[in-house]
C-alpha positions, 0 to 999 in steps of 0.5 A: 452519413447520409445514404446518397453520399455513400452512394456517390462514394461507392460509384466513384470507387466502382468507376475510378478509371472514369474519374481519374482523367478528370481528377488529374486534369483538375489537379493540373489546372489548379497547380497551373493556376497557383503557379501562374498567379504566384510566379508573375511578380513584376520588378519594382526597382532597378538594379542600382536601387536594389544595390543601394538598398543592400548597401544601406542594410549592410551599413546598419545606419538608420539614416541611410536605411531611411533614405533608401526606403524613401527612395524605393517607395518613391520609385515604386509610386512612379512606376505605378503611376506610369503604368496607370497613365499608360493604361489610361492613354491606351483606353483613350486611344482605343476610344478615339480609334473607335469613334474615328472608325464609326465615321468611316465607310468600309472602303475608307477603313479598308484603305486605312488598314492597307496603309498600316501595312 
């Protein structure tokens, strides 16, 4: 092992009280990041669709399971499309508001903001 790595390890061992808070903070940040990224799933189906899917699986009929699968996929695509459309509409509204605000004076902007209260 190269000598500078051994020097670093020796310094860490000698000064473990300085390293401990930073190591704990790093562990907490990583744990929180993992929890946050894994714990934010958005539901794709409503309760009625989930129950229909469970009934289809319990029945064991191929036709009912296929129909439930198709309905579920269509519902997911509708939700994704609505979300994408909402994001697009938000971006358009922001752009329109920015363009509208550029053409106004400070007094006009202040009056508009006061009117929004």
